[in-house]
N, C-alpha and C positions, 0 to 999 in steps of 0.2 A: 173394281170400285166396291162391289158388294163384299169384298174380302177385307175391307178396312176395319170393320168392327163397329162402326157407328150405326145405331139402329135405324137412322134415317135412310141409310143406303141399303138396308136389308131387303131382300126380295126383288132386287133390281139387278138381274144378271145380264152381263154384256158379252159373254163368251161366244155367242153366236153372231155377234154384230159384225165381225170381220170375215165371216165365211161367205164365200160367193154362192149364188144359187146353184143348185144341182142341175147339171146338164142332163136332159132326158135322153135315154137310150131306147132305140127301137130295134126289135128283132129283125134280123135279116130274113128276107123272103124272096121268092121268085119275082122277077120283074113283071109288072102288070102290062096290060094292053097299051101299046104305044110307047113303052119304055125300051131303050136299046138293050140288046143282049150283051153279055160280056165279050169284049173284043170288037163289038160293032160300033162303028163311028156314027155319032149323031150328026144330023145334017146341020151344017153351019159351024161345027166345032173344029178347032185346029187339030192338025195331024199330030201324032206322037213326036215329041221333040221340037215341035213348033211352038214358040212362046205365045201366050194369049195376048200379050201386048209388048210393045217394044219402045224403049226410050227414044229411038229415032223417030217414032211417030208422034211424040209429045212435043208441045211447044215449050219454049224457055220458061214461060209463066207457070205452066203446069209442073215443070221440073222443080222450080223454085218453091212452089207451094208444097210439093211432096217432101222436099228437103226440110222445110220448116216444120212440117207435121212430124217427121221422124226424129227431129232433134229437139222437139218440145219437151221441157222438163215434166216429170211425172207429177200427177196431181197430189197436193198435200192434204192433210186432214180437213182443212177448211173447205177445199173443193169437193171432197168426197162426203161431206156431211158428218164428219166425226168431231167429237169434243176436243177442244184445245184448252190450254191454260189461259189463253187470251179470252176465250168465251167465258170461262169461270170468273175471271177478274172483272169483265164488263158487267156480267149479270149480278155478281156480288155487289159491285158499286151501285147498280140500280136499286138493289134491295136496301142498301144502307142509305141511299138518297131518300127513298120513300120513308124509311124509318126516321130519318132526321126531320122530314116534313111533319110527320105525326108527332114527334117530340116537340117541335116548335109550336104546334097548335096547343098542346097541353101546357106549355110554358107561358104562353102569352094570353090565354083566355082568363076569365074571372076565376078566382080560387075555387068557388063551389063547382063551377063547370069543369075545372081541371080535375078535381077529385072524382067527379062522375065519369069523365073520359078515361081516367086511370083504371077504374073498375071495369068499364066496358072493354078497354084495351086488353086487360089481363084475361078476362073471360073469353072474349072473342079470339084473342091470340092463342089461347090454350086449345080452343076448338079447332082452329085452322091448323095449328101445329099437328094435332092428331090426324086430321084429314090428309094433310100433305105427307105425313110420315107413312101412312098405310096406303096411300094412293099409288098404284103401280106406275102410271104415267104422270110425269110432272105437269102441273098447270101453272103457267106464269102468272095468271090473274090471281089465283089463290095464294101463291107464294108472295106476290107483291102485297096482297091484302093482309097476309100475316105480318109482313114487315111494317105496314102502316099501323096496324093495331098495336103491335109491340112498341112502336114509337109513341103512341098515345100513353101506354102504360109507363114507359121509361121516363117520358116527359113529366107525367104527374108525380111519379116516385121521386124524381130528382128535385122537382119543385118543393115537395113536402120536406125532404131531408135537408135540402139546402137552406130552407127557412130556419130549421133548427140548428144546423151546423154550417154556417156560411162557407162557401168554397169547396164543399165536399163533392159537388157535382163535377166541377172541373178536375179535381184530383182523381175522381173515378174514371173520367174519360182518358186522362193521361196514363193512369195505371192500366187500363184496358189496352190501349195502344202499345204500351211498353211490353206487356205480357205477350200480346200477339206478335210483335216484332221479334222478341227474343225466342219465342217458340218456333217461329218460321225460320229464323237463322239457324237454330239448333237442328231443325229437321233437314234443312238443305245441306248442312255440314255432315249429316249422317250420324250425329252423336245421340240423337233421340229417335227411336223407332217404336212402332206399335208391335212389339214382339209378343208371342203367345204368353210368356210369363208376365209381362207388363199388363196384358189384357186381363189376365186372371185377377191380378191385384186390383186393377181398375174396377172390375165388376164387383169384387168383394167390398171395396171401399165405397163404391157408389150405392150398393145395397144398404150398407150401414148408415150412410148419409141420408138416404131416403127415409129409413126407419126413424132416425132422429128428427127429421123435418116434420114427419106426420105426427109424432108424439108431441113435439113442441107446438105445432099448430093447434092440436086438440086442447092442450093445456091453456093456451092463450084464449081460445074461443070459449072455453068453459069457465074462465076466470080463476083457474087454479094458480096461474102466474099472472101478475099484474103488469109486468114489464112488457113494453111493446115488442121486444125481441125475444120474449119468453125466457127459456133456460139460458139463452146466450148471454144475458147480462145479470140474471139473478143467481147464477151459480159461478163461483170463482175457484180456480185451481192455482195455488201459490200466489194468490192475489191478482191473478189475471182472469178476466171473464172467459167463461167457457166458449162464448161466441167467437173469440179470437182464434182459438184452436180449430173450431169447426170451420170458420171462415177461411183460414189458411188451407185446410184440407179441401174445401170446396173449390178454391181458386186453383189448387193443384190438379184437381179432377177436371176442371174446365180447360186448363192448359193441355192436359193429356188428350182431352176430347178434340182439341184443335189438331193434335198430332194424328189422331184417327181420321179427322177430316182431310188433312193433307195426304195421308196414305190412300184414302179412298179416291181422291181426285187424281192422284198420280197413277193409280191402277186403272182408273177409267180411261185416262188418256192413252196409256200404253196398250190397253186392250181394244182400243178403237170404239169406245162407247158412242152411241148416236149423239149428235150435237144437242138434242133437246135435254139430255141429262145434265148439261151444265147448269140448268135451273135447279136440279136436285142438289148439286154441289154448292151452289150459291145459298140455297135454303139451309143446308147443313151448317155452313159457316155462320150464317146469320143467327141461327138458333144458339150456337155455341157462344158467339160474341155477346148476345143478349144475356145469357146465363152468366158469363164472365163479368159483365158490367154490374149486374145485380149483386153478385157476391162481393165484388170489390167495394161498391158504395155501401153495402151493409156492414162490411168489416170496418170501413173508415168511420161510419156513424157510431159503431160500438166503441171504437177507440176514442173518438171525440167525446162521446157521452161519458166515458169512464175517467176523463181528465178531472 
């Protein structure tokens, strides 16, 4: 799981999770007082060649119970406290349910309150994202809290953009589900993998995207660019807003981040990661889906605004 490449899973190693505890060994010494010497029969112990117990001395119920015990199937990952794909699915569904509740709150309150909740959700979600990312042991409460705050942010953002461009919120939801489904299908088919070469390209592209985002944010805050999307709509290349190219790049990066999430989850299950780390997997998927949704709705808003 830690080998998937997603920074959310970094620092969480599971290689020792499947190793059994070491059996202590004691140095051989001379028998102490009261212990039998070699070859000396201890009182009440059976003679050499005499069985300690015999099936003839056991009742039919005891034999049947012994038969059931020896023919019982071996314990699976769930019984041994290991992470399973079902665990990840259930916990991811829980995070998304909390996120939808937060989004519903921002969508149905008063407009002024919605804007305030959007800011609170953005700042609080960022803080909890950092805490959960660098926290060695996953905390379900903090992860669900992150999902709720991001729900407040996404609900407020969707309400604001949907008022300007009606229907853009539903289109963004459909687009997010479509990208997630296609990425998962390609990953399961083995056609898309987080190879070392792809990882290097991802890191270079991600660094360039972050540099552009920071520069664009500073220019909007300082008033150098008056457009709400900054350079994304004020600069055109062959008549197409720069934000369209940047948006497509960001969606591609988010989709590849999903591939890294799937790789990390697969490795965690195969390596026998403890069950509690299914919360880490759910958190990673939630972060990526939030990022993907934001990029899609921003791209749709730029396209609608350029009409």
